N, C-alpha and C positions, 0 to 999 in steps of 0.2 A: 656420874656412872662409871668411868671409867678415869685411871690415875692418868700421868704423863710421862714422858721420857725423860731418862736422867743420863748424863755421861761425867758427872762426878762422883766421887769417892767408889771408883769401882777399883775392885783389889786387882784385878788381872788386865784391867783395859789401858796399855799403854802404847798400844802401836794401832793403826788404821785397819789392817787385817783382824786382829782380835775384837776390834769394836762391830766388824760386820758379823762376826759370829757370835757377838752378844745377843742374846735373843730377843730381850724388849726392843732394842733397837731393830734387830732383824723384823721381829713382827710388825712393829709400826710401819719400817720403809715398807714391806711386800705388802700389807694391808693397805696402806694408804696409795698404794700404786694402783693394786689391783681394783679398788673400789673408784681410782680415778678412773681408770680405764674402763669401767662399767659404765660410771656416770657419764663419761663422754659417749660412750658408744649408743646408750639410751636418747641421751637428748639429740645425738645425730640422726637417728633414726625418726625421732619425732619430728624435727625440723624437715627430714628427707619428705615424711608425710604431708607436711605443710610445703613446701616446693611444688609437690605433687599435684593437690588440691588446686593451690592457686595457678598451675599450668593446664589443668584440662578440666577445671570447673567453667572456662567458655564454651569446649567441645560438647560438656554434658547440657549446657545452657541451648547450644544449637541444635541438639538431638531431641532434646524437649520441645521445643519450638516446631521443630520438623515432625514428630509423631503428632502433636495437637493442631497441625496446620494452621500455626500463628493465633488459634482462636481464643488461645489463655493467654492474658497480661503477662507482661515480661516480668513485671514485679511478683507475682504468685508464683512461676516459675523457679525465679529465685530463690524464693522462701523455700518453694520445694527442695531443692538442692542443698540450702541450708540445712532444712530437717533431717534430709538423707545423710548427709555428711556426720552430723550430730546424733545420730541415732545411740552411739553408745550412752550417752550422757544419761539416757533413761532406766540405765542399769546400773549406774553409780559404776562405772568402769573406770580403772587406770588408764592411763596417758596411752600405754603402749595397745590397749586395745584399741583405739583410736587408730593406730596405725595400720593396725591387722586390718581393721574395716575399711579403712580407704584403699587400701592395697585391693581387696576385693571389689569395691565399687568401681576402682577407676583400673581394672584389670585390662578390661579391652581397650584402652587407650593406650597402656603403657608401652614402651619401645623394648625390644629384646634384651639391652644394660638395664632397663628398670624393673624388668622381670628378675633378671636375676638379681638385684638388690633384694627384692618381696622374697625369692628363696633363702638369702643368707638371714633374712630377720625371722623367717619360720624355722630356719634352724636354730636361730638363738632362743624361738619359742621354745623348741625341743629340749634345747640345754639349761633353760632359764632356771627350773628346780635344784639343779646340781650348781650354777651359777650364785643363786642365793643361800645355798648351804655354804658354800666356801666364802660367801661374803660376811654371812653370821658367824663362821667360824673366827673371823680375824676380830669382827666386834665384840665377839664374847671370852676371847681367849683367857682374859684375867679370870672369869666367875666360872668357867666349867670344867670338869674332869680335872681339879686341883693343880692346873698348870702354873698358877702364880706361885702356889706354895712349895712345888717342886723345883722351880727355879730359884726361889728364895733361898732355900735350904740346901741347893745344890753349889749355890756361889757364897754360902756361909752370911747370907742376910736375911735369916728366916726368925720369924719372932716366935714365941710360946704357942699364939695363935695356930700359925702355920703348922706346928707340931700336931697340935691337937687336930686341924683338919686332917693330916696326913694320917694320923692313927685311926680317926672316924671311917676315912675312906679305906683304908685298909680292912675294916672291921665290916662294912658295907658291899664292898667289892672285891670279892675275894680272887676272882680271876685277872687281877689287873698288875701285871708284874711289876711297873714303874715305881708306884710307890713304895712296894716292898723294897726294892733298892735302895732308893732314897732313906728311907726309915734304918735300911742296912748302914748305909756309908754315915749317918748320924752316931749310930751305936757305935762303929769302929773309932770314931773320933772321941766317944767318950768312952772307949776301952773296954767296951762291952761285946768283945769279937765273937763269944760263942754266941749269942743273938743274933749278931750279923750273919753267922755262919746258917742260922735256921731260917733267917729271912731271904737271905739269898739262894739257899737251896730251893725254897717254894718258888721265888723269882725262876730260876731255870729250869724248875719242871712245867711252870706255863710257857717259858720262850728259851728252850734247849741249844738255840743258836746263838745267844748273845754274848758275844766276846766280852763286851764290857763287864756283863754280869760275873763271868768266870775272873776277869781279873779282881773286880771287888773280892770274890770269893777267897781268890789266893792272897791278898792282903790280909783278910778276917783269918784265914788257917794260919797264916805266919805269925798273925796277934797271939795265938796260944798254941804256938810252937808244933803245930803239923806242918814241919815244912817238906816232908815229901809231897805231902797232899796239896799244899800251897804251889810247888813246883809244876804239878801235874794239872792244876787249875790254870795256871799262866801258859803252859803248853797249851792247853786246849784253845785259850784265849788267842794265842799266836797261830794256830792251826785254822782258827775259822777267818781271822785277819791275818795275814802273815805279812802286811805291810804297814802294821801300826806298831811304831816306834816305841810305845809305851808298855807294850806288852815284852817284847825283847829286853827293854830298859829293866824291868822289874823281874826278868827270869835273871838277868846278870846280878842284881841286889839281894834274889833269894840265895843264888850259888855262892855268892861272895859272904853270904850270912852264914851257910852252912861250910866254907873253908873250899869247896869247889872251885878253886880260881880259875881252872883252865877250861870249864864249862862259862864261867862268868865273862872271861876274856872273848869266848866264841859268841854269846851274845848281845855283849855291847858291841863288839865289830859287827854285828849281824844288822843292829839297830842303827850304828854310823854307816853304813853302807844305803841304808834309805833315806836318812835325813841327817848329815852330820852336825849341823848348826843346830838344830833341836836337841840333840843328845848333848853337845858340849853345854847348852842352855842348862838342862836338867843336871848335869853334871856341877855347873857351878851353884845352880840352886840349892842342891844338898850339901854342897860346901858350907853355903851359909846358913842352912838350916841343918842343924846336925841331925835333929829329930826326924826329918824328912826323910824318909827312904824310899818310900813306895808311891807310885804316882796314881791318883785316882783320874777317874774320866767324866769330864761333865757330860749331861742328855745332850747330843748332836742336835742341831738345828733342825734337822729334816724329820726327826723323831718329835722333837716339840711341835713340829708343823703338822705331823700326821694326829698328835695327840689332841691337838686343839681343834681339829677336825672331826673327831669322833664325835656322833650323835648324842646330844643332852638334852633335856628340857628346856634349858635356857636356849641352846641352840635353834633347837627347832621351832620355838616359838619366834626367835629374831628371822630366822630363814622363812617363816611362815609372812611373819611382817613384812619383810623386805620384797618379797615376792607380790603380796597383795597390794603394796603400794605402786607396782608397776601395772599390774593387770586386775586385780580386784575379782569382782563377782565369784570366781571359783576360787577354790584353794590351791595350795601348792601342789597336791598331790594330784592334780587333772593336768598338770603342764605338758606331760605326754602325750596325752590324749588331745589336747589343744593342739598341738603341731601336728600329729597326724591327720586330726579333722581339717585343721588348714591347707592340708598337702591335698587331701582330696577334695575340697571346694576348689583350689586352684586346677586341679584335674581337668573338673567338669568345665571350669569358666574357660580354658583353654579349647572345650570343642563349641564353644559360641562363635558363630561367622564373624570376620572382622569387619563384614562389609556394615555390620549392625552398629557400629560406632564410628563417629567422625575421626577422620583425620586432619591434622594440618601437616601439608606440605615441608617438608626441612627446606626447600629450595626456594619457591614463590612464595608461601605462605595461605595459599588458597586451601579452603576446607572442602575435603572430598570424601566419599563414601568406596569407591573404586579406585583401586591405586596399587602401588607394590612398595616394594622398599628398597634402597641403596646398599651399595656393597659393605655399608658400615652398619647397617640395619636401620636406618633413620627413613622415616615415612615418606616417600615421593608420590606426586600426583602421576598420571599418565601421559600427561603433556610434557612434564620435566624428563619422565622416564624417556618419552619418544626422542626429546633433545639431546638425552645423555648416549643415547644410540644410535643417533642420526650421524651420518657422514658429513663432516663439515662444507664439504664441497655442495651440498645440496641445501646450503643456507639459503633463507628465503625471507620474505617481509615478515612472515608470521613469527618466526623464530628470533627475528631482531625485537621484535616487539616482546617477546616472552623473555627475552635477554635482559630489556630494559627493566621488565617487571621483577624478575628477579634481584638484578641490581638495587633496585628503589626498596624491594624489601629485606634485601641486606642490610641496607643503611638503618632502615626503621628497627629492624631488630637489634642490630648493633647497640645502638641509644638506647634502646628499651633496655636489654639485658644488661647493659652498663650501669643503668639507675637503680634496677632492681638487686644488685650485687653489692651496691651501697646501702639498701635496704638491708638487706641480707646475705653476704658473702656466701655465693654459691646457687641463690634463688635464680639470677639471670642466668648463670651458666647451665642449670637444669631447662628452664624455659628454650634455651638455643640448642639442647641435648649435647652440651660439653659436659658429659658426666663425670668424666675425670677431675677435671679442674672443680666441677661443682661439691665431689665428695671431700677433696683436699680442702676446700675453703670452707664447708661446712664443717667438717671434723676439726681444723685450728681453730675456726670460731668458737665451736663447744667446747674444747678444751682450754681456751683462754678465761671463757665466762666461769668454768668449775674452777680454776685456779683462782680467779679473781674473788669468787663466791665462797669458798670454801678454805682459802689459803694451803691447798693441797694437804689439809689436815681434816681425815675422816674419823680418825681413831686415836687414841693415845695409847700407850704401854702401862703396866702397873705399877711401874716405880715414879716416886715423885721428881718432876723435871727439871731441869736448870737450862735449857736451851729453848728459844723461840725463834721459829722462821716463816711463820707464814707473811708477815708483811713482806719479806724477800720474795714467797711466791708468788704473793698479789702482784708486786710489781713486776714480775717477769711475766704474768699474764696479762698486765694492763701493755707492756711492750710488744709483746706478741700478738695482742689484738691491733696494736699500733702500725705493726710491720704488715700485718694482715691486709686492713685497710689501704696501706699505702701501696701493696702489690695489686689490690682491686684498681687502683688509679691509675698505675703505671702499665697494666696487664688485662683489657677490657676480656669478658669471655667471648667475644665476637669482633676481631677486627674487620674492619671496613676495607672491602677492597681485596682480601685473602679469597 
């Protein structure tokens, strides 16, 4: 479906800086980075949902036992919980629907930090249509809006098929200025300057503030001997973008061609004040290529990026497929309504009394219904809260017993969390409410898996490739995963005795 990246046989790629502005490289790098971040984020949220299910399923089981007065067998209650948590599977839902559903079902059990994570996820839902659109733009950039053809012709690598594609696009998309400019540059190089003037006039009627089009118009007008009009075109370009060396340089060349040496000297001096090294390079290049008087401009990277994000049939289909892969059930056009609906449901859930849900004390591990929270927002039973506020001089035998209970629970939790962090880095940290450590470990774990599975490559550029980096990226992912487990071993989620 896609080509691959090439770094060889590039006419102007002689420095690292030039490579970064070479669009197939830039698009492949930015696109792979974007899709890597999105894939890591999605997988992280899925695993956060799994962690919350593991953490709060025992609380749900305790609530069901209490509600049924222990009259229903434990196995039946466990099956009921599994059915409840797996409910979206009956609707052919995507994996992110499960995460959203688990946030709803477990809302009454979540701590304040976990609820903030839920709000972040709902924000992701609200933006998911736009996120899918951008991802699709990177995936389809060589197929839509003649991006491939414009780039190839712009860098003198075009084929007759590319020329035909540009011409057909101009016929069917009369309000698109960039293909007109591309075709005009071709006409200038073929000495058909009058045709180029006509094409560039159409481009400027569509985008009258494009300094690049004015620059090319000046070159075309100079080619048919209309020097005064060419000077005006170059001046317009320099007025719109006064810090662009090329426009002042071209002005100096047209002034020199019309024997206006004082103006030529003034223009070249102006260009030199902006970027003397570039001016020297242009002068040296002109000396080596006698026929190369005026400088054309390539399509800037940001315009290539904006162009490939323009809606098209292929892009919309790909965006819909990406969105459906994560959410399913509804179409991408429902993303905003889904997010707003989720916010409404969360707003209603916040009004359910906390006493309806079992909480596990963060200090002693006891289950309770009536309690409070610590200064950090963790659940705390009334006994531990009483100890927290009781002056030490009033310590008695009860407090001593309670302190031993807390110490014993601390030791058990430390071992339990450490083992679970080896099963899934971050799981044990979530269980003992070390949310910062949990999120960091889950994110690194997911990023490592994505690197190992994909090799960091989600898409290729449209130019054939001669470089392979996936094995290096996979090795990096394996090293990162190894370092993560080493950190889990050296730094348990909960240190006993602290």
